LUMDRENBA-946883 format. One record per residue (C-alpha): x negated, y negated, z; residue in three letters; residue number from 1. Coordinates in Angstrom, 3 decimals. Layout:
<atoms>
{c1: X	c2: Y	c3: Z	mimi: ala	mivo: NUM}
...
</atoms>
This chain:
<atoms>
{c1: -143.546	c2: -21.525	c3: -1.831	mimi: met	mivo: 1}
{c1: -142.273	c2: -23.918	c3: -4.487	mimi: ala	mivo: 2}
{c1: -139.532	c2: -21.434	c3: -5.283	mimi: lys	mivo: 3}
{c1: -138.340	c2: -21.316	c3: -1.701	mimi: arg	mivo: 4}
{c1: -138.148	c2: -25.117	c3: -1.575	mimi: lys	mivo: 5}
{c1: -136.091	c2: -25.161	c3: -4.781	mimi: thr	mivo: 6}
{c1: -133.646	c2: -22.551	c3: -3.490	mimi: asn	mivo: 7}
{c1: -133.343	c2: -24.406	c3: -0.214	mimi: ser	mivo: 8}
{c1: -132.614	c2: -27.639	c3: -2.046	mimi: lys	mivo: 9}
{c1: -130.031	c2: -25.917	c3: -4.255	mimi: leu	mivo: 10}
{c1: -128.361	c2: -24.359	c3: -1.226	mimi: thr	mivo: 11}
{c1: -128.108	c2: -27.756	c3: 0.451	mimi: ser	mivo: 12}
{c1: -126.545	c2: -29.265	c3: -2.648	mimi: ile	mivo: 13}
{c1: -123.998	c2: -26.445	c3: -2.846	mimi: leu	mivo: 14}
{c1: -123.090	c2: -26.830	c3: 0.839	mimi: val	mivo: 15}
{c1: -122.614	c2: -30.583	c3: 0.468	mimi: ile	mivo: 16}
{c1: -120.504	c2: -30.059	c3: -2.641	mimi: ala	mivo: 17}
{c1: -118.348	c2: -27.510	c3: -0.851	mimi: ala	mivo: 18}
{c1: -117.799	c2: -29.903	c3: 2.050	mimi: ile	mivo: 19}
{c1: -116.788	c2: -32.687	c3: -0.335	mimi: leu	mivo: 20}
{c1: -114.347	c2: -30.391	c3: -2.143	mimi: ile	mivo: 21}
{c1: -112.761	c2: -29.210	c3: 1.121	mimi: ile	mivo: 22}
{c1: -112.478	c2: -32.816	c3: 2.342	mimi: ser	mivo: 23}
{c1: -110.800	c2: -33.825	c3: -0.901	mimi: ala	mivo: 24}
{c1: -108.296	c2: -30.978	c3: -0.596	mimi: ile	mivo: 25}
{c1: -107.468	c2: -31.910	c3: 3.015	mimi: ile	mivo: 26}
{c1: -107.051	c2: -35.574	c3: 2.069	mimi: thr	mivo: 27}
{c1: -104.782	c2: -34.610	c3: -0.827	mimi: his	mivo: 28}
{c1: -102.432	c2: -32.565	c3: 1.344	mimi: phe	mivo: 29}
{c1: -102.462	c2: -35.080	c3: 4.189	mimi: ser	mivo: 30}
{c1: -101.779	c2: -38.113	c3: 1.997	mimi: asp	mivo: 31}
{c1: -99.515	c2: -36.775	c3: -0.733	mimi: ser	mivo: 32}
{c1: -97.577	c2: -33.979	c3: 0.915	mimi: asp	mivo: 33}
{c1: -97.539	c2: -35.223	c3: 4.498	mimi: gly	mivo: 34}
{c1: -98.746	c2: -31.791	c3: 5.637	mimi: leu	mivo: 35}
{c1: -101.937	c2: -30.662	c3: 7.293	mimi: phe	mivo: 36}
{c1: -102.712	c2: -26.967	c3: 7.263	mimi: lys	mivo: 37}
{c1: -105.074	c2: -25.692	c3: 9.907	mimi: asp	mivo: 38}
{c1: -105.153	c2: -22.679	c3: 12.214	mimi: ala	mivo: 39}
{c1: -105.144	c2: -24.955	c3: 15.254	mimi: gly	mivo: 40}
{c1: -102.477	c2: -27.427	c3: 14.121	mimi: leu	mivo: 41}
{c1: -98.796	c2: -27.191	c3: 13.336	mimi: val	mivo: 42}
{c1: -97.702	c2: -27.263	c3: 9.717	mimi: asn	mivo: 43}
{c1: -94.973	c2: -29.842	c3: 10.292	mimi: gln	mivo: 44}
{c1: -94.418	c2: -33.084	c3: 8.394	mimi: pro	mivo: 45}
{c1: -96.851	c2: -35.754	c3: 9.615	mimi: val	mivo: 46}
{c1: -95.169	c2: -38.541	c3: 7.703	mimi: asp	mivo: 47}
{c1: -94.455	c2: -40.812	c3: 10.655	mimi: gly	mivo: 48}
{c1: -90.834	c2: -39.689	c3: 10.865	mimi: lys	mivo: 49}
{c1: -88.745	c2: -37.819	c3: 13.443	mimi: met	mivo: 50}
{c1: -86.680	c2: -34.784	c3: 12.449	mimi: tyr	mivo: 51}
{c1: -83.651	c2: -33.747	c3: 14.510	mimi: val	mivo: 52}
{c1: -82.542	c2: -30.189	c3: 13.704	mimi: asn	mivo: 53}
{c1: -79.207	c2: -28.989	c3: 15.075	mimi: phe	mivo: 54}
{c1: -79.708	c2: -25.266	c3: 14.522	mimi: ile	mivo: 55}
{c1: -76.641	c2: -23.134	c3: 13.846	mimi: asp	mivo: 56}
{c1: -76.542	c2: -20.532	c3: 16.613	mimi: val	mivo: 57}
{c1: -72.817	c2: -19.857	c3: 16.458	mimi: gly	mivo: 58}
{c1: -70.890	c2: -20.732	c3: 19.609	mimi: gln	mivo: 59}
{c1: -73.844	c2: -22.339	c3: 21.354	mimi: gly	mivo: 60}
{c1: -76.318	c2: -25.215	c3: 21.351	mimi: asp	mivo: 61}
{c1: -79.836	c2: -25.441	c3: 19.934	mimi: cys	mivo: 62}
{c1: -81.624	c2: -28.647	c3: 18.963	mimi: thr	mivo: 63}
{c1: -85.211	c2: -28.885	c3: 17.701	mimi: leu	mivo: 64}
{c1: -86.836	c2: -32.322	c3: 17.444	mimi: ile	mivo: 65}
{c1: -90.221	c2: -32.790	c3: 15.785	mimi: thr	mivo: 66}
{c1: -92.406	c2: -35.792	c3: 15.075	mimi: cys	mivo: 67}
{c1: -95.998	c2: -35.762	c3: 13.857	mimi: asn	mivo: 68}
{c1: -96.909	c2: -32.456	c3: 15.455	mimi: gly	mivo: 69}
{c1: -94.965	c2: -32.951	c3: 18.709	mimi: lys	mivo: 70}
{c1: -92.042	c2: -30.638	c3: 19.375	mimi: thr	mivo: 71}
{c1: -89.055	c2: -30.813	c3: 21.749	mimi: ile	mivo: 72}
{c1: -86.553	c2: -27.954	c3: 22.009	mimi: leu	mivo: 73}
{c1: -83.203	c2: -28.368	c3: 23.769	mimi: val	mivo: 74}
{c1: -81.275	c2: -25.132	c3: 24.418	mimi: asp	mivo: 75}
{c1: -81.331	c2: -21.997	c3: 22.247	mimi: val	mivo: 76}
{c1: -77.948	c2: -20.265	c3: 22.160	mimi: gly	mivo: 77}
{c1: -76.898	c2: -16.734	c3: 23.104	mimi: glu	mivo: 78}
{c1: -79.261	c2: -13.778	c3: 23.559	mimi: thr	mivo: 79}
{c1: -78.446	c2: -12.410	c3: 20.109	mimi: gly	mivo: 80}
{c1: -79.707	c2: -15.623	c3: 18.475	mimi: glu	mivo: 81}
{c1: -83.335	c2: -15.154	c3: 19.539	mimi: ser	mivo: 82}
{c1: -84.648	c2: -14.155	c3: 16.118	mimi: gln	mivo: 83}
{c1: -82.723	c2: -16.952	c3: 14.400	mimi: thr	mivo: 84}
{c1: -84.299	c2: -19.556	c3: 16.672	mimi: val	mivo: 85}
{c1: -87.797	c2: -18.065	c3: 16.682	mimi: ile	mivo: 86}
{c1: -87.828	c2: -17.742	c3: 12.897	mimi: asn	mivo: 87}
{c1: -86.542	c2: -21.297	c3: 12.423	mimi: tyr	mivo: 88}
{c1: -89.334	c2: -22.669	c3: 14.606	mimi: ile	mivo: 89}
{c1: -92.072	c2: -20.486	c3: 13.141	mimi: lys	mivo: 90}
{c1: -91.018	c2: -21.334	c3: 9.590	mimi: asn	mivo: 91}
{c1: -92.065	c2: -24.903	c3: 10.376	mimi: gln	mivo: 92}
{c1: -95.508	c2: -23.719	c3: 11.382	mimi: gly	mivo: 93}
{c1: -94.916	c2: -24.580	c3: 15.029	mimi: ile	mivo: 94}
{c1: -97.090	c2: -22.747	c3: 17.530	mimi: lys	mivo: 95}
{c1: -96.502	c2: -24.847	c3: 20.646	mimi: lys	mivo: 96}
{c1: -93.332	c2: -26.270	c3: 22.175	mimi: leu	mivo: 97}
{c1: -94.471	c2: -29.442	c3: 23.925	mimi: asp	mivo: 98}
{c1: -91.220	c2: -29.754	c3: 25.848	mimi: cys	mivo: 99}
{c1: -88.310	c2: -27.387	c3: 26.402	mimi: val	mivo: 100}
{c1: -85.070	c2: -28.457	c3: 28.071	mimi: ile	mivo: 101}
{c1: -82.627	c2: -25.855	c3: 29.311	mimi: gly	mivo: 102}
{c1: -79.610	c2: -28.062	c3: 29.909	mimi: thr	mivo: 103}
{c1: -77.818	c2: -25.599	c3: 32.186	mimi: his	mivo: 104}
{c1: -77.806	c2: -21.830	c3: 32.769	mimi: pro	mivo: 105}
{c1: -74.853	c2: -20.719	c3: 30.661	mimi: his	mivo: 106}
{c1: -75.716	c2: -17.998	c3: 28.163	mimi: ser	mivo: 107}
{c1: -74.601	c2: -20.008	c3: 25.136	mimi: asp	mivo: 108}
{c1: -77.345	c2: -22.503	c3: 25.997	mimi: his	mivo: 109}
{c1: -80.213	c2: -20.510	c3: 27.545	mimi: ile	mivo: 110}
{c1: -79.251	c2: -16.937	c3: 26.576	mimi: gly	mivo: 111}
{c1: -82.336	c2: -16.219	c3: 24.483	mimi: cys	mivo: 112}
{c1: -84.624	c2: -18.769	c3: 26.136	mimi: met	mivo: 113}
{c1: -86.788	c2: -16.078	c3: 27.712	mimi: gly	mivo: 114}
{c1: -87.529	c2: -14.565	c3: 24.291	mimi: tyr	mivo: 115}
{c1: -88.186	c2: -17.965	c3: 22.725	mimi: val	mivo: 116}
{c1: -90.568	c2: -19.122	c3: 25.457	mimi: leu	mivo: 117}
{c1: -92.507	c2: -15.881	c3: 25.216	mimi: asn	mivo: 118}
{c1: -92.939	c2: -16.376	c3: 21.455	mimi: ala	mivo: 119}
{c1: -94.789	c2: -19.717	c3: 21.714	mimi: phe	mivo: 120}
{c1: -97.220	c2: -21.729	c3: 23.773	mimi: asp	mivo: 121}
{c1: -95.195	c2: -23.958	c3: 26.079	mimi: val	mivo: 122}
{c1: -96.001	c2: -27.307	c3: 27.648	mimi: gly	mivo: 123}
{c1: -93.270	c2: -28.752	c3: 29.877	mimi: asp	mivo: 124}
{c1: -89.974	c2: -27.130	c3: 30.822	mimi: val	mivo: 125}
{c1: -87.176	c2: -29.253	c3: 32.271	mimi: ile	mivo: 126}
{c1: -84.049	c2: -27.831	c3: 33.896	mimi: met	mivo: 127}
{c1: -81.400	c2: -28.857	c3: 36.427	mimi: pro	mivo: 128}
{c1: -81.791	c2: -27.959	c3: 40.079	mimi: glu	mivo: 129}
{c1: -78.718	c2: -25.789	c3: 40.561	mimi: ile	mivo: 130}
{c1: -76.940	c2: -25.937	c3: 43.956	mimi: pro	mivo: 131}
{c1: -77.315	c2: -22.674	c3: 45.870	mimi: asp	mivo: 132}
{c1: -73.594	c2: -21.899	c3: 45.866	mimi: lys	mivo: 133}
{c1: -73.388	c2: -21.759	c3: 42.056	mimi: ile	mivo: 134}
{c1: -76.807	c2: -20.317	c3: 41.157	mimi: val	mivo: 135}
{c1: -76.076	c2: -17.667	c3: 38.505	mimi: pro	mivo: 136}
{c1: -77.338	c2: -14.109	c3: 38.846	mimi: thr	mivo: 137}
{c1: -77.236	c2: -13.341	c3: 35.143	mimi: thr	mivo: 138}
{c1: -79.968	c2: -11.392	c3: 33.397	mimi: thr	mivo: 139}
{c1: -80.567	c2: -14.158	c3: 30.861	mimi: cys	mivo: 140}
{c1: -81.129	c2: -16.725	c3: 33.637	mimi: tyr	mivo: 141}
{c1: -83.547	c2: -14.417	c3: 35.430	mimi: glu	mivo: 142}
{c1: -85.466	c2: -13.830	c3: 32.182	mimi: lys	mivo: 143}
{c1: -85.524	c2: -17.568	c3: 31.573	mimi: phe	mivo: 144}
{c1: -87.034	c2: -18.260	c3: 35.006	mimi: leu	mivo: 145}
{c1: -89.558	c2: -15.435	c3: 34.583	mimi: asp	mivo: 146}
{c1: -90.643	c2: -16.829	c3: 31.210	mimi: ala	mivo: 147}
{c1: -90.979	c2: -20.330	c3: 32.658	mimi: val	mivo: 148}
{c1: -93.252	c2: -19.017	c3: 35.402	mimi: glu	mivo: 149}
{c1: -95.302	c2: -17.047	c3: 32.899	mimi: lys	mivo: 150}
{c1: -95.525	c2: -19.439	c3: 29.948	mimi: lys	mivo: 151}
{c1: -94.941	c2: -23.061	c3: 30.977	mimi: ala	mivo: 152}
{c1: -97.829	c2: -25.363	c3: 31.767	mimi: glu	mivo: 153}
{c1: -95.461	c2: -27.466	c3: 33.891	mimi: asn	mivo: 154}
{c1: -91.902	c2: -27.028	c3: 35.147	mimi: ala	mivo: 155}
{c1: -89.734	c2: -29.890	c3: 36.366	mimi: tyr	mivo: 156}
{c1: -86.278	c2: -30.338	c3: 37.820	mimi: phe	mivo: 157}
{c1: -84.376	c2: -33.079	c3: 36.012	mimi: ala	mivo: 158}
{c1: -84.350	c2: -36.380	c3: 37.917	mimi: glu	mivo: 159}
{c1: -82.121	c2: -39.194	c3: 36.707	mimi: val	mivo: 160}
{c1: -84.174	c2: -42.110	c3: 35.423	mimi: gly	mivo: 161}
{c1: -87.319	c2: -40.112	c3: 34.678	mimi: asp	mivo: 162}
{c1: -88.883	c2: -40.811	c3: 31.281	mimi: val	mivo: 163}
{c1: -90.963	c2: -38.304	c3: 29.311	mimi: tyr	mivo: 164}
{c1: -93.112	c2: -39.270	c3: 26.319	mimi: thr	mivo: 165}
{c1: -94.351	c2: -36.973	c3: 23.554	mimi: tyr	mivo: 166}
{c1: -96.287	c2: -38.809	c3: 20.883	mimi: gly	mivo: 167}
{c1: -93.976	c2: -41.478	c3: 19.446	mimi: asp	mivo: 168}
{c1: -90.879	c2: -39.876	c3: 20.973	mimi: met	mivo: 169}
{c1: -89.580	c2: -40.483	c3: 24.467	mimi: lys	mivo: 170}
{c1: -86.464	c2: -39.564	c3: 26.351	mimi: phe	mivo: 171}
{c1: -84.824	c2: -40.606	c3: 29.585	mimi: gln	mivo: 172}
{c1: -82.887	c2: -38.262	c3: 31.830	mimi: ile	mivo: 173}
{c1: -79.372	c2: -39.552	c3: 32.535	mimi: leu	mivo: 174}
{c1: -77.714	c2: -36.565	c3: 34.257	mimi: ala	mivo: 175}
{c1: -76.886	c2: -34.653	c3: 36.361	mimi: pro	mivo: 176}
{c1: -76.304	c2: -37.627	c3: 38.641	mimi: val	mivo: 177}
{c1: -75.362	c2: -35.451	c3: 41.629	mimi: arg	mivo: 178}
{c1: -74.530	c2: -31.876	c3: 42.582	mimi: asp	mivo: 179}
{c1: -71.340	c2: -30.448	c3: 41.105	mimi: tyr	mivo: 180}
{c1: -69.393	c2: -27.282	c3: 41.776	mimi: asp	mivo: 181}
{c1: -69.593	c2: -26.106	c3: 38.159	mimi: asp	mivo: 182}
{c1: -72.485	c2: -25.481	c3: 35.798	mimi: leu	mivo: 183}
{c1: -71.151	c2: -27.543	c3: 32.884	mimi: asn	mivo: 184}
{c1: -71.434	c2: -30.778	c3: 34.830	mimi: asn	mivo: 185}
{c1: -74.907	c2: -29.794	c3: 36.033	mimi: met	mivo: 186}
{c1: -76.039	c2: -30.192	c3: 32.408	mimi: ser	mivo: 187}
{c1: -79.172	c2: -32.218	c3: 31.796	mimi: val	mivo: 188}
{c1: -78.259	c2: -35.184	c3: 29.596	mimi: val	mivo: 189}
{c1: -81.026	c2: -37.061	c3: 27.791	mimi: val	mivo: 190}
{c1: -81.239	c2: -40.051	c3: 25.481	mimi: lys	mivo: 191}
{c1: -84.122	c2: -39.582	c3: 23.082	mimi: leu	mivo: 192}
{c1: -85.565	c2: -42.570	c3: 21.238	mimi: thr	mivo: 193}
{c1: -87.917	c2: -43.024	c3: 18.298	mimi: phe	mivo: 194}
{c1: -88.535	c2: -46.585	c3: 17.235	mimi: gly	mivo: 195}
{c1: -85.152	c2: -48.293	c3: 17.351	mimi: ser	mivo: 196}
{c1: -83.210	c2: -45.065	c3: 16.687	mimi: thr	mivo: 197}
{c1: -81.765	c2: -42.777	c3: 19.335	mimi: ser	mivo: 198}
{c1: -80.003	c2: -39.475	c3: 19.966	mimi: val	mivo: 199}
{c1: -77.825	c2: -38.540	c3: 22.943	mimi: met	mivo: 200}
{c1: -77.953	c2: -34.847	c3: 23.885	mimi: leu	mivo: 201}
{c1: -75.326	c2: -33.854	c3: 26.419	mimi: thr	mivo: 202}
{c1: -75.299	c2: -30.089	c3: 26.965	mimi: gly	mivo: 203}
{c1: -71.830	c2: -29.221	c3: 28.304	mimi: asp	mivo: 204}
{c1: -71.422	c2: -32.356	c3: 30.442	mimi: ala	mivo: 205}
{c1: -67.736	c2: -33.106	c3: 30.949	mimi: glu	mivo: 206}
{c1: -65.786	c2: -36.225	c3: 31.843	mimi: lys	mivo: 207}
{c1: -66.685	c2: -36.021	c3: 35.535	mimi: lys	mivo: 208}
{c1: -70.392	c2: -36.215	c3: 34.694	mimi: ser	mivo: 209}
{c1: -69.781	c2: -38.867	c3: 32.027	mimi: glu	mivo: 210}
{c1: -67.964	c2: -41.076	c3: 34.538	mimi: asn	mivo: 211}
{c1: -70.760	c2: -40.684	c3: 37.088	mimi: asp	mivo: 212}
{c1: -73.387	c2: -41.567	c3: 34.483	mimi: met	mivo: 213}
{c1: -71.536	c2: -44.756	c3: 33.583	mimi: leu	mivo: 214}
{c1: -71.835	c2: -45.951	c3: 37.184	mimi: lys	mivo: 215}
{c1: -75.573	c2: -46.341	c3: 36.585	mimi: asn	mivo: 216}
{c1: -76.934	c2: -49.344	c3: 34.759	mimi: asn	mivo: 217}
{c1: -78.493	c2: -47.683	c3: 31.708	mimi: tyr	mivo: 218}
{c1: -78.203	c2: -48.289	c3: 27.999	mimi: asp	mivo: 219}
{c1: -76.105	c2: -45.368	c3: 26.761	mimi: tyr	mivo: 220}
{c1: -75.803	c2: -46.485	c3: 23.141	mimi: ser	mivo: 221}
{c1: -77.094	c2: -43.999	c3: 20.556	mimi: ala	mivo: 222}
{c1: -76.995	c2: -43.524	c3: 16.806	mimi: asp	mivo: 223}
{c1: -76.264	c2: -39.792	c3: 17.080	mimi: ile	mivo: 224}
{c1: -74.212	c2: -38.132	c3: 19.803	mimi: leu	mivo: 225}
{c1: -74.164	c2: -34.386	c3: 20.239	mimi: lys	mivo: 226}
{c1: -70.671	c2: -34.079	c3: 21.665	mimi: leu	mivo: 227}
{c1: -70.411	c2: -32.487	c3: 25.080	mimi: gly	mivo: 228}
{c1: -69.127	c2: -28.932	c3: 25.496	mimi: his	mivo: 229}
{c1: -68.877	c2: -28.088	c3: 21.784	mimi: his	mivo: 230}
{c1: -66.252	c2: -30.738	c3: 21.087	mimi: gly	mivo: 231}
{c1: -63.958	c2: -29.737	c3: 23.948	mimi: ser	mivo: 232}
{c1: -61.294	c2: -32.184	c3: 25.110	mimi: ser	mivo: 233}
{c1: -62.825	c2: -31.823	c3: 28.592	mimi: ser	mivo: 234}
{c1: -65.670	c2: -34.080	c3: 27.392	mimi: ser	mivo: 235}
{c1: -66.029	c2: -37.286	c3: 25.366	mimi: ser	mivo: 236}
{c1: -63.852	c2: -39.635	c3: 27.412	mimi: ser	mivo: 237}
{c1: -62.867	c2: -42.997	c3: 25.942	mimi: ala	mivo: 238}
{c1: -65.205	c2: -44.924	c3: 28.270	mimi: lys	mivo: 239}
{c1: -68.093	c2: -42.604	c3: 27.401	mimi: trp	mivo: 240}
{c1: -67.511	c2: -42.955	c3: 23.685	mimi: met	mivo: 241}
{c1: -67.329	c2: -46.739	c3: 24.073	mimi: asp	mivo: 242}
{c1: -70.662	c2: -46.737	c3: 25.893	mimi: ala	mivo: 243}
{c1: -72.456	c2: -44.477	c3: 23.407	mimi: val	mivo: 244}
{c1: -70.708	c2: -45.914	c3: 20.334	mimi: asn	mivo: 245}
{c1: -72.413	c2: -43.504	c3: 17.908	mimi: pro	mivo: 246}
{c1: -72.553	c2: -43.760	c3: 14.146	mimi: thr	mivo: 247}
{c1: -72.671	c2: -39.963	c3: 13.863	mimi: tyr	mivo: 248}
{c1: -71.322	c2: -37.165	c3: 16.034	mimi: ala	mivo: 249}
{c1: -72.540	c2: -33.561	c3: 15.901	mimi: val	mivo: 250}
{c1: -70.428	c2: -30.662	c3: 17.128	mimi: ile	mivo: 251}
{c1: -72.229	c2: -27.370	c3: 17.796	mimi: cys	mivo: 252}
{c1: -69.674	c2: -24.570	c3: 17.743	mimi: cys	mivo: 253}
{c1: -69.036	c2: -21.137	c3: 16.269	mimi: gly	mivo: 254}
{c1: -66.827	c2: -20.413	c3: 13.297	mimi: lys	mivo: 255}
{c1: -63.317	c2: -19.383	c3: 14.398	mimi: asn	mivo: 256}
{c1: -64.461	c2: -19.422	c3: 18.032	mimi: asn	mivo: 257}
{c1: -62.118	c2: -18.201	c3: 20.768	mimi: asp	mivo: 258}
{c1: -61.998	c2: -21.607	c3: 22.488	mimi: tyr	mivo: 259}
{c1: -60.547	c2: -23.625	c3: 19.623	mimi: gly	mivo: 260}
{c1: -63.591	c2: -25.904	c3: 19.570	mimi: his	mivo: 261}
{c1: -63.579	c2: -28.622	c3: 18.519	mimi: pro	mivo: 262}
{c1: -60.221	c2: -29.446	c3: 20.067	mimi: his	mivo: 263}
{c1: -57.673	c2: -31.452	c3: 18.104	mimi: lys	mivo: 264}
{c1: -57.866	c2: -34.277	c3: 20.656	mimi: glu	mivo: 265}
{c1: -61.581	c2: -34.625	c3: 19.950	mimi: thr	mivo: 266}
{c1: -61.128	c2: -34.600	c3: 16.193	mimi: lys	mivo: 267}
{c1: -58.383	c2: -37.207	c3: 16.474	mimi: ser	mivo: 268}
{c1: -60.577	c2: -39.394	c3: 18.675	mimi: met	mivo: 269}
{c1: -63.455	c2: -39.265	c3: 16.169	mimi: leu	mivo: 270}
{c1: -61.158	c2: -40.121	c3: 13.282	mimi: lys	mivo: 271}
{c1: -59.597	c2: -43.025	c3: 15.165	mimi: lys	mivo: 272}
{c1: -63.040	c2: -44.457	c3: 15.913	mimi: arg	mivo: 273}
{c1: -64.325	c2: -43.907	c3: 12.357	mimi: asn	mivo: 274}
{c1: -67.229	c2: -41.814	c3: 13.638	mimi: ile	mivo: 275}
{c1: -68.654	c2: -39.563	c3: 10.944	mimi: glu	mivo: 276}
{c1: -68.833	c2: -36.033	c3: 12.342	mimi: ser	mivo: 277}
{c1: -70.748	c2: -32.901	c3: 11.395	mimi: phe	mivo: 278}
{c1: -70.040	c2: -29.338	c3: 12.583	mimi: arg	mivo: 279}
{c1: -72.393	c2: -26.379	c3: 12.603	mimi: thr	mivo: 280}
{c1: -69.487	c2: -23.955	c3: 12.102	mimi: asp	mivo: 281}
{c1: -68.760	c2: -25.612	c3: 8.752	mimi: leu	mivo: 282}
{c1: -72.210	c2: -26.787	c3: 7.676	mimi: leu	mivo: 283}
{c1: -74.712	c2: -24.432	c3: 9.275	mimi: gly	mivo: 284}
{c1: -77.953	c2: -26.159	c3: 10.273	mimi: asp	mivo: 285}
{c1: -77.643	c2: -29.944	c3: 10.418	mimi: ile	mivo: 286}
{c1: -80.777	c2: -32.058	c3: 10.009	mimi: val	mivo: 287}
{c1: -81.300	c2: -35.796	c3: 10.408	mimi: phe	mivo: 288}
{c1: -84.514	c2: -37.725	c3: 9.766	mimi: val	mivo: 289}
{c1: -85.426	c2: -41.081	c3: 11.285	mimi: ser	mivo: 290}
{c1: -88.001	c2: -43.548	c3: 9.990	mimi: asp	mivo: 291}
{c1: -87.804	c2: -45.400	c3: 13.291	mimi: gly	mivo: 292}
{c1: -85.166	c2: -47.799	c3: 11.955	mimi: lys	mivo: 293}
{c1: -82.400	c2: -45.639	c3: 10.498	mimi: asn	mivo: 294}
{c1: -81.179	c2: -42.046	c3: 10.440	mimi: phe	mivo: 295}
{c1: -80.520	c2: -40.188	c3: 7.207	mimi: thr	mivo: 296}
{c1: -78.929	c2: -36.779	c3: 6.911	mimi: arg	mivo: 297}
{c1: -81.157	c2: -34.561	c3: 4.804	mimi: val	mivo: 298}
{c1: -78.686	c2: -31.826	c3: 3.888	mimi: thr	mivo: 299}
{c1: -75.593	c2: -31.965	c3: 1.716	mimi: glu	mivo: 300}
{c1: -72.516	c2: -33.373	c3: 3.380	mimi: thr	mivo: 301}
{c1: -69.427	c2: -31.150	c3: 3.410	mimi: val	mivo: 302}
{c1: -66.032	c2: -32.741	c3: 3.926	mimi: asp	mivo: 303}
{c1: -64.552	c2: -31.429	c3: 7.145	mimi: asn	mivo: 304}
</atoms>
C-alpha cells in the first residue's frame, strides 16, 4: 500500500514538472520569438504588427495582410498561380482566411480563387455585385462562386461605406460607387487601417471610378497605394493621387508583360511626385510591416 502511495506521489510530481516545462517552452516562444505553435492556431508573428505582403503572381494581383493571427486576402492572380499562392499562405502556418476579397471577376485577379478557397477554412468573402449585362461566364468565375458557396461562412456584396474589423485591422469599402459597363471599374476598393497607418487597395479601378469615389466625403489618404490596373495610364488620375497622397506606391505586374505595364505616364507621374515605387516584376514579393505608426519595407530595395 505504501508503495502505491509513493508511486502515485512520484507520478504527480512528474506530471507537474512536465506541465511547468511545457509552459516555460510556450512562454519562451511567445515572448522571444513572437510565435505561438499550436495545432489550432496559426504560426504567424504575434508581435503586435501588421504585415502587408504583395505576392508576385506575374501579371496579376495578390495581397495578403496578417496581424496577430488574423488574415485578409485580396485577389490571387491567374489560375496557374494557385500553388504559388497556396504555398505562400501555408508557409506562414495559416489555416484560416478570415476575410477574402475578390475585387472583380477578371482572371488575373480571381483566376485561382476557387483553388485557394478550397485549400483553407474561410470566414467572410466580399465581392462586387456585377450588373447582369456584364456578368462573366468564365470557368474561373464559376469555380470561384462554387467555392464561396461551399467554403465561406459568410458572403457579402461590397457596399460603399461598410466597415469590416478583424482584430486590430479594419477596412472601409470605397468602391464601386455605382454600376459600370466594364468589370475594371466594378473593382472593390478598400482602405485598410492599422493604428495610424493605412493601405489603399484598388483592384483595377480606373479614372472613372476614382472620380466617382472622390465625390464622396471620405478620407482617401494612405501611406501605401497599390496602383490601379497594374500601373496603367487608365488609372491614377492627378486628383486621385492628390487625395491619396501616398508615401509608397506598389505596382503588381508581370515581367515583360504584353500591356506595357506600368505605363510611362504612370512612372513619370510617380517620379514627379517623389513617390517611392516598388514593382513585383522587378522585386518579386514585396512586404511591408507596420507597428501602427510607420511602415517599413522588410525586403531589400532594388533601384527601378
